[in-house]
N, C-alpha and C positions, 0 to 999 in steps of 0.2 A: 469440469465443473458443471453441475446441472444449472440450466438457466434460472435466474431469479424469478419466482412466481409468487403470487399473492393468494392462490387458490388452494383450498384443502377440502376433503370430503366433508369435514365437519361444517363447512359453510356453503355446501353445494346448493342448499335451498335458498341462499341469498345471491345466486349467480347474477340476476339482473343488476343488482347494486354494484357487483364487482366490475361489470362492464364499463362503468363510469368512474372506477377508482382512480385516484390521482396517481400519475406515473412518477416514480422516484426520479429525482435529479441525479446526474452523475455524482454529485457530492454525497448524496445519500447512499448511492450504490457503492461509493468508496468505502463506507463503513462496513459494508458486507465483504468486500474483497480483501481489505487490509488485514482482517483478523482470522482468515481461514487457515487452519493449521495443516500439517501433513495429514493426508487422508487415512482414515481407518474405515473398514467396512463394518457398518453397524447393523445391516440387514441385507437379506437377499430375497428377491421376489422373482421366482422362476430362475432365469439366468442373469437378471439385472441386479447389480449391487447398489445399495444406498450407502453413501459415505458420510463420515463425520462432517465434511464440508457442506453437504446438502442440509444436514441438521442445523449446523451453525448459521447457514444462510437463511433458513426458515425462521430460526429464533430471532435473528436481527430484523427480518421483515416484520415479524410480529411486534417487535419493539417499535419500529417505525410507525406501525398502525396504532400504537398506544397501549398495547397489552402490558399488564402488570405481571412481572415474573415473580415466582415464589422466592422468598429470601432465605429459606432453610434448605439444607442439603437434601433432605428426604423429599421435600416438596419439589425441589428443582429437578431431582432425578426423575420423579414421576412426570414432571412437565416435559423433560427431554424425551421420555418414553412415549408420551402422547404425540409429540412432534414426529417421531419415527413412525408411529402407526398412521399418522396422516399421510406421510410420504409413501408408506407401503400401500395404502388404499388408493392413492392417486396412480401408483404404478400398476396396480391391479386393473384399474379402469382403462389405463392406456393400453395394456395388453388385451383387454376385452375389446377395445376399439379396433385392434388389428383383426380379431376374430370376426367382428361385425363389418369389417372393411370400411370403417369410417375414416374419411380423409377430409382435411380442411383445405379448400382450394387456395392456391397462392394469392389470388386476387383478394380474397377475404382477409388473409393475413396482412397483405401489403397495405390494404386500406386502413386497417387498425394501426399498424406500425407507423404509417405515414402521419397519422394524426398525433400519435404519441411523440414521435421525433419532432414534429413541427412545434408541439407544445414545449418540449424541453429546449429546443433551439431558440425559441422566442425569449427565453430567460437570459440570453447572453447578447452582449452588444455587437459581437462580430464573430465571423467564422473562426478567426484565430483564437479568440477567447474560449469558444466552444471546444475547439480541438485541444487546447491546453488543459481545460477542465477534465475532458475525457482521459487524457494521458495521466493527469494527476490522480484520477480515480482508479487507474489501472484497467481502464476499459478499452484501451487501444485507440484505433482511428474511428472516425464516424462510421465508416463502412463496417468495421468489426462490431461496434456498438449496435448498429442496426441489425446485424445478424443475431446478436445476443437477444435483442428485444423480439425479433421474429420467432426465435425458438420458444421463448416464453409464451408469446401470443398463441402460437400453434398448439402448444401443450395445453394451455388453459381452454382453448376453444374445442380441442379434441375431447377433453373430459366433459365439457358442457354438452356437446352433441351426443356423446356416449350415454350420459345419464338421460338425456331427452329420449333417445332411441329406446333404451331399456324401459323407461316409463311407458312409452307408447306401445311397446310390445308386451306390457303387462308383467314385466319382470320385477317391478317395484310395487309391492302391494302394501297399502297402508296397514299399520299395526293397530291392534286394539289398545285403547288408552283408557285407563280408569280415572275417576275423579281424584283419587289420591295421587296418581301420576301428575295430573295437571297442577294440583296444589303444590306438590313438591317442586315442580319446575318453576312455578310462579315465585315461591319463596326464595329459590336459588337465584332467580334472575331479576327480581323486582327492583333491585338497586340500579340496574342498568337500563330499565325500561324508559322510554320517552315519557315526559310529563304530560298530563292532560292539559290541554289549552283551556284557558277560561273562555267560556262561550255563552251566547245568549240567543234565544229565539223569541220572536215577538210578532204582533200584528200592529198595523199602523194605518192611520188615516192622515193623508197628506193634504194640507189645505194650501192652495195657491192664491196669493193676493189677486183680487179681481179689479181690473181697471174701472174707472168711472165711466159713465155713459159719454161724458165729454171727451175723455181720452180715446175711447173707441171711435167716436165720430171723427176725431182729428186724424187718427190712423187710417180710417176708411177713406177720408177725403184725399189723403196723400197717396194712397194706393190707386184711387180712381184717376188722379192726376198723372201718375206714372204710366198707367195703362193707356191713357190718351196720348202721352208722349211716344209710347211704343207703337201705337197704331199709326202715328204720324210719321213713322220711319225711324224712330230712335233705336240706337244700338242696344240690344238686350244685355249683352255681357258688360258693356261699359256702364250702363245704368245700374246693373246689379252690383258692380264694384263700388259704385258711388252711393247707392241708396239702401241696399238690403241690410236687414238687421240679423241675418243668419251668419254668425261668425265662421261656421263650418264651410260655407260655400261662397261667401262674399268675395274672397280673393280670387276665386276661380270663375268669376262671372256667373255665379249661381248654379254651377254644374253639380248635379246630384248623382252623376254616374248612372250605371245600369241598375234597375230595380225590378223585382218581381212583385206580384200582387201581395198585399198584406203587410208590407214593410212600413208604409206610411199610414197616418191616421185616415179613417175611412173617407172623409170628405175630400182630402187631397188625392187619395188613391183612385177614387172614382173618376175624377177629372183627368188625372195623369194617363189613365188607360183608355179614356174616351177620345182624347185629342188626336187628330192626325198630325204627322210631322210638320213643323213650321208654323202651326196655328197657335194663337194666344188664347189662354183661358180668360173668362171674366175674373173679377176679383173674388177670391174664395176665402171664406172665414173658417179658421180652425181654432183650436185651443191656444195656438201659438201666435195668432194674429191674422193678418190679411196677406194672401199670396196671389201672385200672378205666375202662371206656369206656361212654359213652352216646351213641347216635345221635340227633340232633335232627331232621334232614330227609334225605329220599332223593329223588334224581331220576336219570334214566337215566345210568348211567356215573359218577355222583358221589354222595358222601355227605358230609353236614355233621355233625361229631361233636365231642364234648368228651372229655377224659380227665383222670385224676388219676394222677400218677406218684409212686411211693415208691421212691427209689433207695437201695440198700444203702450204708452208709457205708464209705468207703475211707480208710485211715489211712496214715501214713508207713511202717509196716512192710510194708503191701501194695505200696507204691511201691518199696520197697527190694527186694522179691522180684522185681518186674518188671524192675528194673535188672539183677539177677543173671541172670534169664532172657535178657535182651537180650545180656548179655556172652557167655553160652553159645551163643546163635544166631550172634553175630558170629564167635566162635571156630570154629564149625562151617563157616561160609561160607569163612573163610580156609583151612580145611583141605580145601576142595573139595566140600563138601556141596552138593546141588542146591538152588537157591534156591526153586523151586516146592514141593519137599517140605517145606522148613522153613516156608514161608509157610502151607501147609495146617495145620501143627501149631501155629503161634504167632501168625499175623496176625489182627488184629481185623476180620475180614470182616463180622461182625454189625453193626458200626457204619457200614458203607459206606466204610471207609478204602481208598484206592487202593494197589495194590502197585507198579505200573509207571508211571513218568513219564519215558518215553524221548524225548519231544519236548523239545528244549532249552528251559529256562525261565530268563528273565533273573534273575540273582542279586539285583538291586536290588528285584525284586518279591516275593521270597521272604519268608515270615514270619521274624521276627528269630531264632528258634531254629534255623531251617534255615540262615540266613546264617552264624550263628556256628558251627554244626556243620560246614558245608562249607568254612569259611575255611581257605585254604592246602592244601586237599586236591586230589588228582589223580585221573584216571580209574583205575578198578579199586580205589581205596581203599575200605575198609569202616569206617564210623564209627557210633557210638552217641551219642545225645543225648536230652534230655528236652524234650517240648513241653508248655506249660502247659495246665491245664484250667480249669474254672469250677465254679460251685456244683453243677452236675449231672454234667458230664463230668469225670472225674478226669484229672490229668496222665498223659501216656502216654510211652512210651519208643520211639524210632525206631532201627531198625537199617537203615542205608542203604548200598547198594553203588553207588558212582558209576560211571556208564556212559560219560559224555562230559563233558569240561570244556573250555569255550572261554573264553579270556582276551579281554578287551576290546581294541580297537585299530582300526587301519585295515582296511577291507575289501579283500580281495585281488581281483585280476582274475578269478580263478576263481569267486568268490562273486557277482560282479555281472555276469559276462560276458553271460549271457542277457538280463538286464535292460537292459544297454546295447545289445545287438543289437536287441531289440524297439523300444527308444526311437529308435535311429538309423534303423531301417526305417520307423517311423512318420514321423519328421522328414523322411526322404527323400521319402516320399509327399506330405507337405505342401509340400515345396520344388517338386516336379514340378507340383503343383496351382497354386502361386503363379506359376511360370514360364509355365504355360498361360494363366492369367488376365492376366498382363502382356502376352502376345502378342495377346490379344483386346481390350485396352483401351489407350488412349493414356496413356502414362506418361512424364513428363519430370521429371528431377531437376536442380535448378540448384545444383551444388556451390559455385559462386562466391558464392551467397547465404548460405552457411553461415559467416558472419563471427561469431566469438564476441562475445557481449554483455559488458558490464562484469563480470557475475557469472560468465561463462564464461571470461574471459580469464586467470583464475588457477585452473586446474583443481585444483591441489594444495589450495587452500582449499576448493574445492567438495566435497571428500570429507569434510569435517567435518560432524557432525550438525547 
C-alpha cells in the first residue's frame, strides 16, 4: 500500500501550507485502511503501478480535508480520473527526483516525523491506549506506524525539493495568462475565496491629561526626597520596589535591562548614556514624570540601568480638561484646520504615540476603545473617544479622522486579479512541465479499472464527515 499522503501536483503551489497541515489521527487513518478493496492496477508510470487502493486512499484523504465529492456517477468517475492523474504526476516527479539525484536526509525526515508522532501521541492518556488505537486502526505497532509516517514524509519532501530544483533550473516557465483566463478562474473560485476583513485607516491626535502645577510640584518634591535618601546610602533596588510608579520595573528593583541608544525618550536617553557605572543621576523630568537613574554596567553601544519613576497624579478634573481640549481640536478639524498644525500643538509626541495609521487595519484586531469609537463611522468622519490608562499612564483622549473604511465581504476581481494571474501563470508552467515528463515516460491509465468500490458507489454518502 502506498503511504498516505496529502500532497498532489495540483496543490504544489501551496506547499508551505501543507508543511503545517494537521496530521491525521490513527482513528482517521482507520477510515482509510478499513475500506481498501482488493487491488486493481489503474495506471502505470514507467514500471511503477498505481492501484485502486492508492486512489481510494487519496479520495478518503480529500474527504478528511473537507472536499465535496460529486454525487452523480459521471461526475464521480471524472473525479476519480482526476485523482489518478494527480497520482501519475506525483510519480513522474518522484522518478524525475531520481534523475536529479534528489534525496531527503534521514535527519530531516526524522525531525518531521518526531513532531508528528509527538502530536498524535499527546492525544492519548497512556502508551497502552495509544497502542490499542493503532491496532484498532490496522496500523500495527508504534514502530510500524512511525515507518508509515516516515515513508509519507519522505515522499512529500522529495516532491517538494524536486519542484524547487526544477524551478531554480528554469524548467518551470510561467505561462502567458489573459484577462479572460483570470476572470474565468475568479468566477470558478470566488465562492471559496477568503472574505475581505472589515478595516479602517485613520489619522489621530492623542491628548494626554496634564497634571496641575501643584501635582507636578508634589511629585518633584518626592523625587528629590528619594534622591537624598539614595545619596545617604539607601538601597536603590529596595527603594524602587517601594516607591517607583513604573509597573514594568517596580518588582525588579527598577531594572531596565540592556538598552541601546534611541529606545528611551531623549531626556532619559542622554543621561543613561552619560552616567558612569554606579553613579546616580539628578532628578530628570520626562513626559512620564520624574526619574532617578543608576547605570549598573556599560558595554559598547549598550547600557544596563535601573530607574525610579515618580509620576505626577492625574485626577478626573485633568481628564475632563483633556476631553474639552479634544472637542476643540475636533471642531477645528471639521472647520478645515490643518491636521499637522493641530498635531504639533496637541498630540502626545513625547510618549511615542503615532499620528498616522493610513495602512488599513482590521477592525477585529483593534483595541476595544477603537472598535467602539469607529463603529458605524465612514471615511472623513471625525470622532473623539477615551482610551483607558493604567497605574502609570493616565487615560487619554483620541481625536481620529477616518481616512478609509472598508466593509467586510467578498473580494472583487480587481482585488485579486494579480494574485490569480500569478497563480495561473505558475500553474501553467507546472502543466507544461508535467506534459513534458509524460512525453518522456511511459504512462498508461486504465479507465475501465476505475470501478467504484462499495464505499464509492454512493458518492452522496461519501461527502459526510
